[in-house]
C-alpha positions in Angstrom: 0.0 0.0 0.0 2.9 2.3 0.8 4.3 1.7 -2.7 1.0 2.7 -4.3 0.9 6.0 -2.3 4.5 6.7 -3.2 3.8 6.0 -6.9 0.7 8.2 -6.9 2.6 11.0 -5.2 5.4 10.7 -7.8 2.8 10.7 -10.5 1.2 13.9 -9.2 4.6 15.6 -8.9 5.5 14.6 -12.4 2.1 15.9 -13.7 2.6 19.2 -12.1 6.1 19.5 -13.4 5.1 18.6 -17.0 2.0 20.8 -16.9 3.8 23.9 -15.8 6.3 25.4 -18.2 7.8 28.7 -17.1 7.7 31.7 -19.4 11.0 33.3 -20.3 11.8 36.5 -18.4 13.2 39.4 -20.3 16.9 39.4 -20.1 17.2 35.6 -19.6 18.5 33.4 -22.3 16.2 30.9 -23.9 16.7 27.3 -23.1 18.4 25.1 -25.6 15.6 23.4 -27.6 17.6 20.1 -28.0 18.1 19.9 -24.2 14.5 20.7 -23.5 13.4 18.0 -26.0 15.7 15.4 -24.4 14.5 16.3 -20.9 10.8 15.9 -22.0 11.6 12.6 -23.6 13.4 11.3 -20.5 10.5 12.4 -18.2 8.0 10.9 -20.6 9.8 7.6 -20.5 9.8 7.6 -16.7 6.1 8.5 -16.7 5.3 5.6 -19.1 7.3 3.2 -17.0 5.5 4.4 -13.9 2.1 3.8 -15.5 3.2 0.3 -16.6 4.4 -0.8 -13.2 1.5 0.6 -11.3 -0.9 -1.1 -13.8 1.1 -4.4 -13.4 0.9 -4.1 -9.6 -2.8 -3.6 -9.6 -3.5 -6.4 -12.0 -1.2 -8.8 -10.3 -2.7 -8.0 -6.9 -6.2 -8.5 -8.3 -5.2 -11.9 -9.9 -3.4 -13.0 -6.7 0.0 -13.6 -8.4 2.3 -13.0 -5.4 5.6 -13.3 -7.4 4.4 -10.8 -10.0 3.1 -8.5 -7.2 6.6 -8.4 -5.6 8.3 -7.8 -8.9 5.9 -5.0 -9.9 6.2 -3.5 -6.4 10.1 -3.6 -6.6 10.3 -2.1 -10.1 7.5 0.4 -9.4 9.4 1.7 -6.3 12.6 2.0 -8.2 10.8 4.0 -10.9 9.2 6.3 -8.3 12.6 7.0 -6.9 14.0 7.7 -10.4 11.2 10.2 -11.0 12.0 11.9 -7.7 15.7 12.1 -8.6 14.8 13.4 -12.0 13.0 16.4 -10.6 15.3 17.1 -7.7 17.6 19.4 -9.7 14.5 21.7 -10.2 12.8 21.4 -6.9 15.7 20.4 -4.5 16.5 17.3 -2.6 13.3 17.6 -0.5 11.3 16.7 -3.7 13.3 13.5 -4.2 
């Protein structure tokens, strides 16, 4: 249950991060479009993996497959930690 809450929390944080894109302030340089695209693709991959593992956890739990539940739980937790680490440069270590 803790893993599900952690996964949902990471999902909410990621959604907020992706949904908000700061507008450039006058006098600041524009971000490198290639780096922005790479960041978005990396975050998208983390988000897709998160959806996959949460779905696998729910289905395995529902079907009573204990081995699959533990595997999905393990990989889902690793993915949630990866999402936290990916946003820590923007929001600080407290977000991770």
